[in-house]
C-alpha positions as CSV (number, residue, x, y, z in Angstrom):
1,M,-0.1,0.0,0.1
2,N,2.5,2.6,0.9
3,Q,4.2,1.5,-2.7
4,V,1.1,2.8,-4.2
5,L,1.0,6.6,-2.1
6,V,4.4,7.2,-3.6
7,S,4.5,9.8,-5.8
8,A,3.6,9.5,-9.7
9,L,6.9,11.4,-11.3
10,P,9.6,9.2,-12.4
11,R,12.1,11.2,-10.6
12,G,12.5,13.8,-8.0
13,P,12.1,17.5,-9.0
14,I,15.7,17.9,-7.4
15,Q,17.0,15.3,-9.3
16,G,15.6,16.1,-12.3
17,A,16.7,19.7,-12.1
18,W,20.6,18.9,-11.1
19,S,20.5,16.3,-14.2
20,Q,19.5,18.9,-16.6
21,L,21.6,21.6,-15.3
22,S,24.7,19.7,-15.1
23,S,23.9,18.0,-18.7
24,K,23.9,21.2,-20.6
25,R,27.1,23.5,-20.9
26,W,24.2,26.4,-21.2
27,A,22.3,25.7,-18.4
28,A,25.8,25.6,-16.3
29,A,27.0,28.6,-17.4
30,G,23.5,30.1,-16.3
31,L,24.3,28.2,-12.6
32,L,27.1,29.8,-12.8
33,I,25.9,33.2,-13.5
34,V,23.9,33.0,-10.5
35,V,25.8,31.6,-8.0
36,V,28.7,34.9,-8.5
37,F,25.7,37.1,-8.3
38,A,24.4,35.1,-5.0
39,L,27.7,35.0,-3.8
40,L,27.9,38.8,-4.2
41,A,24.9,39.1,-2.7
42,V,25.9,37.9,0.4
43,L,28.9,39.3,0.6
44,A,27.2,43.2,0.5
45,S,24.5,42.0,2.9
46,T,27.8,40.6,5.4
47,G,29.5,44.6,4.8
48,L,32.1,42.2,2.8
49,A,31.9,43.7,-0.3
50,G,30.3,46.8,-1.7
51,T,31.5,49.2,1.0
52,G,31.6,52.6,1.0
53,W,28.8,52.9,-1.7
54,S,27.3,56.3,-0.1
55,S,30.5,57.9,0.7
56,S,31.7,60.5,-1.7
57,T,35.0,59.7,-1.7
58,A,36.4,61.1,-5.4
59,E,35.6,64.0,-7.6
60,S,32.1,64.2,-9.3
61,W,32.0,62.1,-12.5
62,A,35.6,60.2,-12.1
63,G,36.7,57.8,-14.9
64,A,37.7,54.6,-14.5
65,S,40.9,53.8,-12.2
66,R,42.2,51.3,-10.1
67,A,40.9,53.0,-7.0
68,H,37.4,53.3,-8.7
69,W,37.3,50.3,-11.6
70,M,33.8,51.9,-13.1
71,G,34.3,55.3,-12.2
72,T,32.4,57.4,-9.9
73,N,28.8,59.1,-10.3
74,R,28.0,62.7,-10.2
75,L,28.4,62.8,-6.4
76,G,31.7,60.8,-6.6
77,Q,30.0,57.6,-5.3
78,D,32.1,54.4,-6.4
79,I,30.1,53.2,-9.1
80,L,30.8,49.6,-8.7
81,A,30.6,49.5,-5.0
82,R,26.9,50.7,-5.7
83,A,26.2,48.2,-8.3
84,V,27.2,44.9,-5.9
85,Q,25.3,46.6,-3.1
86,G,22.3,46.5,-5.3
87,S,23.2,43.0,-6.1
88,S,21.8,42.5,-2.3
89,V,18.9,44.3,-2.7
90,A,17.6,43.0,-6.1
91,F,18.5,39.0,-4.1
92,S,16.7,39.8,-1.3
93,V,13.9,41.3,-3.2
94,G,13.7,38.3,-6.1
95,L,13.8,35.7,-3.0
96,L,11.3,37.1,-0.8
97,V,8.7,37.8,-3.6
98,A,9.5,34.4,-5.1
99,V,9.4,32.2,-1.6
100,L,5.5,34.1,-0.6
101,A,4.0,34.4,-4.2
102,T,4.5,30.7,-4.5
103,A,3.9,29.8,-1.1
104,L,0.7,31.8,-1.6
105,G,-0.3,30.5,-5.0
106,A,0.4,27.1,-3.4
107,A,-1.8,26.7,-1.3
108,L,-5.0,28.5,-2.4
109,G,-4.3,26.9,-6.2
110,A,-4.3,23.4,-3.4
111,I,-7.7,24.2,-2.0
112,A,-9.3,25.2,-5.7
113,G,-8.0,22.4,-7.2
114,W,-9.1,19.9,-4.9
115,R,-12.8,20.8,-4.9
116,P,-13.2,22.3,-8.5
117,L,-16.8,24.6,-8.9
118,G,-17.1,24.4,-5.5
119,W,-17.5,27.7,-3.3
120,T,-13.7,27.8,-2.4
121,D,-12.9,27.5,-6.2
122,G,-15.5,30.0,-7.0
123,A,-14.4,32.3,-4.3
124,V,-10.3,32.0,-5.6
125,A,-11.3,32.4,-9.3
126,W,-13.0,35.6,-8.1
127,L,-9.8,36.7,-6.5
128,M,-7.8,36.3,-9.1
129,G,-9.6,37.5,-11.9
130,V,-9.8,40.8,-10.1
131,L,-6.2,41.3,-9.1
132,D,-5.3,40.2,-12.6
133,S,-7.8,43.3,-14.3
134,M,-5.8,46.2,-12.0
135,P,-3.3,47.4,-13.8
136,F,0.2,46.3,-11.2
137,Y,2.0,50.0,-11.1
138,L,-1.6,51.9,-10.4
139,F,-1.8,49.0,-7.9
140,A,2.0,49.3,-6.4
141,A,1.6,53.2,-6.6
142,A,-1.6,53.2,-4.5
143,L,-0.1,50.9,-1.5
144,A,3.3,53.0,-1.6
145,F,0.5,55.7,-0.5
146,A,-1.7,54.5,1.5
147,L,1.4,53.0,3.7
148,R,3.0,56.7,3.5
149,G,5.9,55.2,1.2
150,S,7.3,52.5,3.0
151,P,9.4,50.0,1.2
152,W,7.2,47.3,2.1
153,A,4.6,48.9,-0.4
154,M,6.7,47.1,-3.0
155,H,7.5,44.0,-1.4
156,L,3.4,43.5,-0.7
157,A,2.2,44.4,-4.8
158,M,4.5,41.9,-5.8
159,V,3.2,39.4,-3.7
160,A,-0.5,40.5,-3.8
161,T,-0.6,40.2,-7.3
162,F,2.3,37.2,-8.6
163,W,0.5,34.4,-7.4
164,T,-2.1,34.1,-9.4
165,G,0.3,32.3,-12.0
166,T,1.0,29.9,-9.7
167,A,-2.2,29.1,-8.3
168,R,-3.7,28.8,-12.1
169,L,-0.9,26.1,-12.5
170,V,-1.4,24.2,-9.3
171,R,-5.2,24.1,-9.6
172,A,-5.3,22.3,-12.8
173,E,-2.8,20.1,-11.8
174,V,-4.2,19.2,-8.5
175,M,-7.2,18.6,-10.6
176,R,-5.5,16.1,-12.2
177,L,-4.0,14.2,-9.5
178,R,-7.5,13.8,-7.4
179,E,-8.0,11.3,-10.4
180,R,-5.3,9.4,-9.9
181,A,-4.8,5.9,-8.3
182,F,-2.7,6.6,-5.2
183,V,-5.6,9.1,-4.4
184,D,-8.1,6.3,-4.2
185,A,-6.1,4.0,-2.3
186,A,-5.5,6.9,0.1
187,R,-8.9,7.4,0.7
188,A,-9.8,3.5,1.0
189,I,-7.6,3.5,3.8
190,G,-9.4,6.1,5.8
191,L,-7.1,9.3,5.3
192,P,-8.9,12.4,5.7
193,G,-9.0,14.7,2.3
194,R,-6.6,17.6,4.2
195,L,-4.2,15.1,5.1
196,I,-4.3,13.3,1.3
197,L,-4.3,17.1,-0.8
198,W,-1.1,18.5,1.5
199,R,1.1,14.8,2.2
200,H,0.5,13.8,-1.3
201,I,-1.1,15.7,-4.0
202,L,0.9,19.0,-2.9
203,P,4.5,17.5,-3.1
204,N,3.3,15.8,-6.5
205,T,3.2,19.6,-7.6
206,A,7.1,20.1,-6.6
207,H,8.3,20.3,-10.0
208,L,5.9,23.2,-11.2
209,L,6.6,25.4,-7.8
210,L,10.5,24.9,-8.5
211,V,9.6,26.2,-12.3
212,Q,7.3,28.9,-10.8
213,A,9.5,30.4,-8.3
214,T,12.5,31.1,-10.6
215,L,10.1,33.1,-12.9
216,T,8.7,34.7,-10.1
217,F,12.2,35.5,-8.9
218,I,12.7,37.4,-12.7
219,A,9.7,39.1,-12.4
220,A,10.6,40.5,-9.0
221,I,13.8,41.5,-9.9
222,K,13.1,43.6,-12.9
223,T,9.9,44.9,-11.3
224,E,11.8,46.3,-7.9
225,V,14.0,48.1,-11.0
226,I,11.4,49.4,-12.7
227,L,9.5,50.5,-9.6
228,S,12.9,52.1,-7.9
229,F,13.6,53.8,-11.4
230,L,9.7,55.6,-11.2
231,G,10.7,56.3,-7.2
232,L,7.3,53.7,-5.6
233,G,10.7,50.6,-4.9
234,V,13.8,51.3,-2.5
235,Q,14.4,54.9,-1.5
236,D,16.8,55.0,1.6
237,G,19.3,52.5,0.2
238,V,21.1,52.0,-3.1
239,S,19.4,50.0,-6.5
240,W,19.8,49.4,-10.1
241,G,17.1,51.4,-10.2
242,L,17.9,54.1,-8.7
243,M,21.2,53.6,-10.6
244,L,19.5,53.9,-14.1
245,A,17.3,56.9,-12.4
246,E,20.3,59.0,-11.7
247,S,21.7,57.8,-15.0
248,T,19.8,59.8,-16.7
249,Q,21.0,63.2,-15.8
250,D,24.6,61.1,-16.2
251,V,24.0,60.0,-20.1
252,L,23.0,64.0,-20.8
253,A,26.1,64.9,-19.6
254,G,28.6,62.4,-21.3
255,H,29.2,59.7,-18.8
256,F,27.9,56.5,-19.0
257,G,29.4,54.9,-16.0
258,N,26.2,54.9,-14.1
259,F,23.7,53.6,-16.9
260,L,26.1,50.5,-18.1
261,A,27.0,49.1,-14.5
262,A,23.1,49.2,-13.3
263,S,22.2,47.9,-17.0
264,G,25.0,45.6,-17.0
265,F,24.3,43.6,-14.0
266,L,20.6,43.1,-14.4
267,F,21.4,41.8,-17.7
268,L,23.9,39.5,-16.8
269,L,21.9,38.4,-13.5
270,L,18.7,37.8,-15.4
271,L,20.6,35.8,-17.9
272,G,21.7,33.9,-15.7
273,V,18.5,33.0,-14.1
274,N,16.9,32.3,-17.3
275,L,18.9,30.0,-18.5
276,V,18.1,28.0,-15.4
277,A,14.2,28.7,-15.5
278,D,14.5,26.9,-19.0
279,A,16.9,24.2,-18.0
280,L,14.3,23.5,-14.8
281,Q,11.4,23.8,-18.0
282,E,12.9,21.0,-20.0
283,A,13.6,18.9,-16.8
284,H,10.3,18.5,-15.6
285,D,8.2,19.3,-19.2
286,V,6.3,22.0,-17.9
287,R,5.1,23.4,-20.8
288,G,4.0,20.2,-22.0
289,A,2.3,19.7,-18.5
290,A,0.4,22.8,-19.1
291,A,-0.7,22.6,-22.6
């Protein structure tokens, strides 16, 4: 009986992901990029890298030198130090939003899919429709105003809206899995529905959640940069979005250090995570399962 309750997947999500990442060069390159940026984020958050990013230690718009590898901005602040510190902000926002939004989407999607066409399914579907119909950046601006400019307004806006895609995928997968033989066997031995859902069905959606968390991580970083650029995100620290906002004046004066550093770091990180996400999708055939 225990063998009947084993996951129907041929291999676990972690094993499948690692096999795909280690077997393809482009996937391994993406993973290496992500690891390097993760290391930069950890070093910056612990004060071992990117220190002095707010100090004006040189003349305005100084060129690249041994002391300032990418030059300085208009205030004489080291551009490379600010870009490294911005990686810590990007990773913290991306990870927090990805974990919370994926967990919320998984929970609500599982509840809706366990009893489709019921009142809980209808309530979740209505909530997803309402959130998807609202312009995101107007919603973020309204939250920022309501929370008096709190930096957590950005996180709350993203978590409140990014869970809907995960919920739809999980709902469809739960509806499919609830008809499988291992669910019938669990019911036959008297397991309550709640236990079947959370212990036996939801773990079988781990491959979907892994990919969705990666995609949400990408979306959260891009959204943080845009919100910070618009003045609705990071305000008291440093962000790639703030650096891009500063670069609008720098470029007019003929200085491109801020723009190249922020956009280059952002491009490399998103490239690496996208390569990893593509590898995960291929490993678990998410596109085919969703079709």
